[in-house]
N, C-alpha and C positions, 0 to 999 in steps of 0.2 A: 287524158282523153278517156272518156266513159265508153267502154266497149259493150257492157251488158249489165242487166239488173234482173233479179229474180228472188223469189222465196222458195225454199225447199220444204216440201210437205212430207208427211210420214209415208204417204204412197210413193213419192219420189225416192225415198230412202229404201223402201222395200223393193222397188224395182231394181235400183242399183245393187242392192245386196244380192239379188238373184243373179244379175249378170256379172258381178264381180266375184261372188262366192264368199264375200265378207259378210256374214250374218251376226256379227258381234252385237250383243244386246244394247251396247251403248249407242248404237246407231238405229235401232228398229223397235226396241221394247221400252216404252215409257216408264213402266213400273221398275224394271231392273235398272234403267238408266238413271233414275232418280236416286239410286243408291251408290252412285259413282261421285267422284269429285266434280263432274260436270254438273250434276244435279238434274239432268234432263237429256232427251235425245239430241245427239249432235251429228252434223253432216260429216260423212266421210271426207278426210282430206283429199283423197284421190279423186272423189266425185267433184270437189271444187277445182282441182287441178284440170281435170278433163274438160269441164265446163268452161274454164278460163281459156285453155288452148283452143277449144272450139270457138270461142268467142273472137280470138284474135285472128284465127284462120278464116272466120266468116267476114270479118272486116277487111281482111287482106288476103284475098284468095291466091295470090302469087308469092306467098312467103318462100324464102330460100330454104334449102334442106336443113333440118335440125342436126346439130352437132352435139350440144350438150344442154341439159336441162337441170335446174336445181330448184327445189321447192321447199320452202320453211312453213310448216303448219304451226304458227306461233300461239294462237288462241282458238278456242272452239268457236264454231258457228252453229247456232241452234235453229230448230224448225221454226218457220214463219218469220224469221228475221229477214229484212230486206237487204240483200247482199249485192254489192256492186264489184265489178272488175274493171280496173282502169289500166290503161297503157300509160305508164309513168316515164318510160324512156325507150327510145328506138334509135338505132343506128344501122349501117350496113351489115354489121356483124353480130349485133346483139339487140335484145329487147327485155324490158322489165315490166312485170305485171303486179299489181297489188289488189288483193281481196279485202274488202272492208265492209263494215256495218256502221251506219251513222258516222262515217269518216274516221272510224277506228280501225286501224289495220288488223286483220286477223291472220293473213298469210301473204307471202311474197314469193314470186316466181322469177327466175332468171332464165333466159333463153340465149344460147349461142348458136349462130348460123354458119355453116360450112358444109362441104361435102362430107360424106360418111368417112370415118377414119380407118383404123386398123380392124383386122378381123376380130370377131368376138373371141374372148378367152375360151380355152377348152377345158377349164376345170369343171364346168358344168356337166360335162359328159361323164366325169368320174363320180358324180352323185347318183347313186343307184336306187336309193330309197324313194319310191313314189308315195306321196301322202294321199291317202284315200279321202275323197270328199266326205265332209260331215257338216251338218248344219249345227252342231255343238262345238264351240270353240275349245280348245285345249286349255286346261287349267293346270299349269305347271308350276312346280317350285322354281324359285329363282336359279338354283344350282343346276336344275335339269336343263335350263335353257342354254347353258354355256356350249354345249356340244351338238346343238340341233343343226340338222342339215336335211335337205330333201329336195324334191321336185313336185310342183303343183301344176296340174292341167289348167289351161285357161278355161274359166267359166264363160267368158264373153266370147260369142261368136261373131264372125264378120258381120252378119245381119244385125246383130245387137249394137255393134260399134257404129255402123252406118246410121242406124235408126236414132241412136242417142247423141251421137257427136259426128254428124255428117262431115263438116268442114275439117275437123281435126283428123278424121279418118282418111279423107282425101289428101291431106298434107303429109301425115306421118305413116299411113298404112294400118290396116286393121289389126296386124299382128303386134305392132308396137303399142297400140291402144289397148289390146288384150293384155300385154305384158304389164303395163301400168296398172291395169285393173288387178291383175294377179298379185301385185305386190301388196295391196291392202288385204287380200285373202291371206297371204303369208303372215302378215303382222297381226291381223285381227283374229285369225282362226288357228294358226299354228304356233307361231313364236313371235312375241311373247304370248299371244293368244288371248284368253278371256279378259285379263286386266291390262290389256295393251293401250298405248297412245302411240300413234304415228306422228313422228316429229319432223322428219327431214328426209328428202329424196335427192340423191345425185346420180345422174345417169348420163351416159353418152351413147350415141348410136354406133353400131358396129356391123360389120358384114358377117352373115351367118354361113357357115360351111354346109350345114345340114339343117335347114329350117324346120322347126317343129312348133308345136303349141304348148310348150312347157316353160316354166320359170324355175330355175335352180336357185337354191339359197344356202348359205352356211353363216353361221354365227362366227364373226371375227373378233368381236370384243364384248365383254360383259362386266360392268362395274356396279357392284352391289350397293356401293355408297349412294350412288344416284339412281339405282335400279334401271340403269340404261343398258340397251342392247344394240349392238351394230351388226348389220347384216350384209354380206356381199350377195349380189343378185346378178343373174345373167339369164338371158332368153328373149326370144321375140325381136331380136335385133337391137337389144338394149344391154348395157352392162353398167354396174355401178354399185352404190351403197344405199342402204336404208338405215335411218337412226330412229330408234323407238325406245320406249320406256315401259316398265311394268308397274302399273298403279298398284297401291296398296288395295288388297281386297276389301270388300264391304266389311265394316266393323261388326264383330259378333259381341254383343252384350253379354254380361255375366248370365250364367244359367241359374234356374231356380235352385238346383242342387248346390251350386257354389255359394249360394247366398244363405244357406243354412248355417245358423250360428253368427252371421253377420248382424242380423236382427233377431230378437226374441220372437217365438211363434205368436205371442199375444201383445206385441208391442203396439199394433195399430188396430186392435180388435174394436168393432162398433163403428169404425169410419167407413164412409163410402166415398172413394176418391174418383173423380172424373179426370182422366188424363187426355187432354186435347193434344192430338199428335202422338198418340202412344203406340203406334205400330212399328216404331223403329227409334233408334238412337237413344237420346237421354229420356224420351218418354217411355220407351220400352224398359229401360233400366228402372225408372221410377216405379212403373206398375209392378214389376217383379219384386222390388223391395217392399212395397206396401203389402202385396199379396203374401209374401213370405212372413210378414209380421201380423197376418191375420186380418188385414183390411180387405174390404171388397172393392174391386177396381172395375171402372168402365173405360175402356180405351176407345178413342175416336180415330177414324180414318177418312181422308178425302179421297184419295185414289188408291191407296195401298190396302184393299180389302184383304188379299191373300196374306199380306204381312201381319195385318191385325189378328186374323184368325190363327195364324201360326203362333203369335205371342200368347193369344188367349188359350190355345190348346196346351202350350207348355206350362202356363200358369195353373191351369186345371189339373194337368198330369202331376204337377208338383204339389198338389193339395190346396191350391188357392182357388178363390172365386173370381172370375172374371167375365165380363160381357163386352160386346163390341157395339159401336154405334157410328153410323155415317154422319159425318158433320164437316161442313165447309165453313171455316171462320171468317171467310170474306163475304158470306151471305147472312141475311137476317137469321137471328138465333132462335126467335120464339117457336116457330113451328118445328124446328129441328130438335130442340130440347123438349118439346112436348112428349116426345117418345120415351123419355126417361120415367120409369115407374117410381123410383125412389129419388128423393132430392139428394144431391151430393152434399157432403159435409166439408170436403176439401176439393180443390181444383188445382191442377198443374197445367199451365197454359204454354205448351210447346209448339203450337201452331206457327209455321213459317213458310214464306215463299222460298224459291231457290235464292240463296244468299248472294252468290257471286256471279256477275255478268260483266264481260268486257265492255267498256264505253270509252269514248274519246273526250267527252265533256266533263267538267268538274262536277256538274250537277244535272240531273234529269228529273224533271217534274212528274213524268209518268212513272219512273221507278220509285220516287218517293210516295205517290199515291198507292202504288202496289203494296208497299211495306205498311203504310198507315192503315190501309184497309184491314189488315190483319192485326198489327201490333197495337193499334189504338182503337178504331172503330170496332173491330172484331172482339177485342177484350171487353169493351164497354157494353156491347150488346149481350155478351154472354154473362158478364157480371150482374148487370141490372135484372136480366131474366131469372137468373138462379137466386139472386138475393131476395126477390119477391117470394120465392118458395121456401127459402132457408136463410133467415136474417144472419144467423151466426155461422157465416161461410168464411173459410179461409182460402185465399187464392194465391198461388205462387206465379209471379211474373219473372221470367228469366231475362233480365237485361244483359249487357255485354260490356266488357272492358274496352271494347272499341268506342264506346261512348266518350272515353278519356283519350284513347290512343289515336283514333280516327286514322287508320291506315289508308293508304291510297286506294281509291276505287270503292270505298265504303261509306261515302258521305251520306247517302240517302238512308242506308241501314242504320248508321249511327244516329242520324236525326230522328228516325222513327222510334228507335228503342228509347232515346231520351224523351221524346213525347209521351211514350207509354209510361215512363217513370212518373212524369208529371201528373198524368191521369190518375196513377195508383196513389200518389200522395193526396190528391183531392178527394178520391174515393174514401181514403181512410178518415179524413177529416169530416166528411159529410154523410157517410153511409153506415156509421157504426150501428150494430156490432160487426159489420163486415170488417174482415182483416185482410189487407193486400201485403204480401211479403215480396220484396224486390231484392234481387241479388245480381250484381254485375259479374256474370260468369267468366272465368278465364277461358282460354282456348282449350276445350275438351276434345278428345278423340271421338269423332262421329263420322258418318259417311262423307259429309260435305267439308270437314276439316282434314281428313286423311290426305296424305300427299305422297309423292314418290321420294321425298328426301326426309331426313330426321328433323323434327321441329320440337320446340319446347311445348309439351302438351301436358296439362294437369291430369291426374288420374281421375277418371269419371266417377268411379264408385265411391271413392272417399269424399269427393266434393258433393255428390248427390245425396250420400247418406246423411251428411250433416244438415243439408237443406231439408230433406224430408223429415228429419226428426224435429226441426224447428217448426215446420208447417203443421206437422201432426201433433205438436205439443199442446194445441188448443183443443180440448175435447168438444165433441159435437153437442 
């Protein structure tokens, strides 16, 4: 049974961040969020939970008292996705909800009904450290997370709870709504903090001896193998546990200083390299390698202007020559590239949409079109425009081993990368002296491939150095 449907906007996120206290950038900052494994801004799991509880309470105003609540936040929900909450099971003592996008489950919620059980545990009163509010999330080493404990004040007032979740507040009370909101404050801002993922919540209602507006927490388990953190929480008439994980921080590419000696100072002298998508990841590394070798680089950015300027400044400070250029590979190339003063001799095409998105269907035509717009049409527009200015042009097109392996959920990505390979082969045959260099890259450590667990990842520097030498081997 469908209870509700909505889309979450950035304004929705910012409002919830204010009333919950969770200002983690993965939820409110598009530029910083793109450097996480999510690849973009995602909705707070607790925001989804409270919206779902409000939806069932709206549909059924006479719900029995809540005894236990369990929520699994399995997959990210992104901005502007159409999100459904469905009642999948209901009896006299329990109910189950499912949160989905295009029929692909993202979160599951289990509810048990009964009168409130025992008194709230008293361990929370022994937690004396009050965590001062800050809009900057804590950036902790994993080892420092093991012994974290404290108390956070509710950011959500009764008025906030009533305004945003009126039916759920009437059912559960404003203080329990505030306690649930405070749990995302703990995870997103305190522990694990900056690089956190909120995975699961298990709580039950309890009777408070001295009601206050504080949520106490303590770390009860930390497993570095999986970068998982378990927290015990109590406060606001709730007690239970929160499961979370500490994401791998954004990947820091090699510095200019560290590349001294990796390439000779004159190895790439005389070349002008356009690095499409050079503000981070493999594009950033490629730009630094070429600049260290004496080549002049132009790095493009679509939304990460600050990242592009950071990379450019580092290259200049290291003695290299670097410029930046706003460029959207999904848009017509001619006018954008008209701003180039000098014609590039070499191009590295790292433009990409966000790669991973959960979906229930084997294939999505819309998703394929999104990839084709960049990997095929965008490549073609750029190549023909620059080839008209510089016929002896070398262009590197990074394909992927996923074309062969085709992992689950990567059908459209693999298809589009393969189509780009076909286009490159035809351009090599028909547009000489243009040279297209294609390589199916292994999994390399970048922002979008970093994970909370150890994976087989090839060394990015070694792989890209070999490719750069091959591409640059053709003189301009």
